[in-house]
C-alpha positions in Angstrom: 50.9 38.6 45.0 53.1 41.8 45.4 57.3 40.9 45.7 59.0 42.8 49.0 62.6 42.9 48.8 64.4 41.8 52.2 67.6 39.9 52.2 66.2 36.7 51.2 68.5 33.6 51.5 68.6 30.5 49.6 66.2 28.4 51.2 63.6 31.2 51.1 64.2 31.6 47.6 63.9 27.5 47.0 60.4 27.5 48.8 59.3 30.0 46.9 59.6 28.6 43.9 58.0 25.0 45.4 55.2 26.6 46.3 54.8 28.4 42.9 54.8 25.4 41.8 52.3 23.3 43.7 50.1 26.4 44.4 46.6 24.8 42.7 43.4 26.4 41.7 41.9 26.2 44.5 38.8 27.8 46.3 38.1 28.8 49.9 41.4 30.6 51.3 43.1 32.6 49.1 46.2 31.3 47.9 48.3 34.2 49.1 47.6 34.1 52.6 48.6 30.2 52.3 51.6 31.3 50.7 52.3 34.0 53.6 52.1 31.5 56.4 54.3 29.1 54.6 57.4 32.1 53.6 57.0 33.3 56.8 58.3 29.6 58.4 61.0 29.8 55.4 61.9 33.2 56.4 62.1 32.7 60.2 63.9 29.4 59.5 61.3 27.7 61.5 59.8 23.8 60.9 56.6 23.9 58.6 56.1 20.3 61.1 55.7 22.6 63.9 52.7 24.3 63.0 51.3 21.8 60.5 50.8 18.1 60.7 49.9 16.2 57.9 47.5 13.2 56.9 45.6 11.3 54.1 43.1 13.5 53.0 40.7 10.1 53.9 42.0 9.9 57.7 39.4 9.9 60.3 39.6 11.5 63.9 39.9 8.6 65.3 43.1 7.7 62.7 45.5 10.5 63.4 48.3 9.5 65.2 48.3 11.4 68.1 51.8 10.7 69.2 53.4 12.3 66.7 51.8 15.6 66.5 53.3 18.4 68.5 51.8 19.3 71.8 51.6 23.1 70.9 48.4 23.8 68.8 49.1 22.6 65.5 46.7 22.6 62.6 46.7 18.8 61.2 46.2 19.3 57.4 44.0 16.8 55.4 45.8 16.3 52.2 49.2 16.8 50.7 49.3 20.3 50.7 47.3 23.1 52.8 46.5 24.5 49.1 44.7 20.7 48.2 43.0 20.6 51.8 39.6 21.0 52.2 39.0 19.9 55.6 41.5 20.6 58.9 41.8 19.4 62.3 43.1 21.3 65.5 44.6 19.5 68.3 46.1 21.0 71.2 48.6 19.0 74.0 47.7 16.2 71.4 44.0 15.5 71.7 41.6 16.8 69.2 40.0 19.6 70.2 38.3 20.2 66.5 37.8 17.6 63.8 35.7 19.6 61.5 37.3 23.2 60.0 36.5 23.7 56.7 39.1 26.6 56.0 42.9 26.7 56.1 42.1 30.5 57.7 40.0 29.2 59.5 42.7 26.3 61.1 45.2 29.5 61.7 42.8 31.5 63.5 41.6 28.7 65.9 45.4 27.7 66.5 46.3 30.7 67.0 43.5 31.8 69.5 44.2 28.5 71.5 47.7 30.5 72.5 45.6 33.3 74.0 42.4 31.4 75.3 44.8 28.5 77.1 47.4 30.7 78.2 50.3 28.8 76.4 53.6 30.6 75.6 54.1 29.9 72.2 56.9 27.5 71.2 60.6 28.6 70.3 60.6 26.7 67.3 57.5 28.8 65.9 58.4 32.0 68.2 59.1 34.4 65.7 56.5 33.3 62.9 53.3 33.1 65.9 54.7 36.4 67.0 54.7 38.2 63.2 51.3 36.9 62.8 50.2 38.4 66.2 51.5 41.7 65.6 50.7 41.9 61.7 47.4 40.3 61.4 45.6 40.4 65.2 47.1 43.3 65.9 47.7 41.9 69.4 50.7 44.6 70.2 51.5 44.2 73.8 53.5 47.8 75.3 56.3 45.0 76.2 56.9 41.4 76.3 55.8 39.0 74.1 54.3 35.3 74.4 57.8 33.6 73.7 59.1 32.5 76.9 63.0 32.3 77.2 64.4 28.3 77.9 66.9 29.2 80.4 64.9 31.3 82.6 61.1 31.8 83.4 61.3 35.5 82.5 59.6 36.9 79.1 61.4 38.2 76.1 61.7 41.6 75.0 60.1 41.6 71.3 61.9 39.7 68.8 64.5 41.9 67.0 63.7 39.4 63.5 60.4 40.3 63.8 60.7 43.8 64.2 63.5 44.3 61.7 60.8 42.5 58.5 58.3 44.9 60.0 60.3 47.6 59.8 61.3 46.1 55.9 57.8 46.1 55.0 56.9 49.4 56.9 59.7 50.9 54.6 58.5 49.3 51.6 54.9 50.7 52.1 56.1 54.1 52.4 58.1 54.1 48.6 55.5 52.3 47.1 52.4 54.2 48.6 
C-alpha cells in the first residue's frame, strides 16, 4: 500500500497500526481495499458500526439481531473482522436484503448502490466516507449538491469540504509522484 502524507490524527495512526496487526492472508478481496475503507472511516472520524454490523461467522440470517442494525443500508460481517470473513449480508431498514454475499467488494457495492436504488440520503454519521467513495471510486460527481441531508433543513448541502481537501491532497501527491 502506498502511503500518502496527509495530516494524520493520533486515532488515524492507531487505526492503521491495528489494521496492520489484524490483517490476515485471506483470498478474495484485496486487503488494501478493506484497509482503505476502514482508514477512510477513521480519517473522517466516522464510526465503523454505522457501516458494518458484526455477527458470529456461523450466524444464520434468522439469528441476526436486526433491532441493533442501523436503519440505513449496512453490511453485516459474518466473522470477527472484514479480513477474516468469507460471508456478508446486506440489511436495509432493519430487513435482510441479501443473506449470502461472498466478497467484501460485492457487499460494499451493494450497500452503496442501495442508497441510489432506494433514493436514500447518506446518514450524517457516514457522510464523508460515502461521499468520498461516491466521487473517487464510483465516479458519481454531480455538479452541485450531495446525497447528504442537512439535519436542520431539508436542503442539500454543497460538497463536503473535508472530502474536497482529501481529494486535493491525494491529487497533489499523485501529481508530485507521477
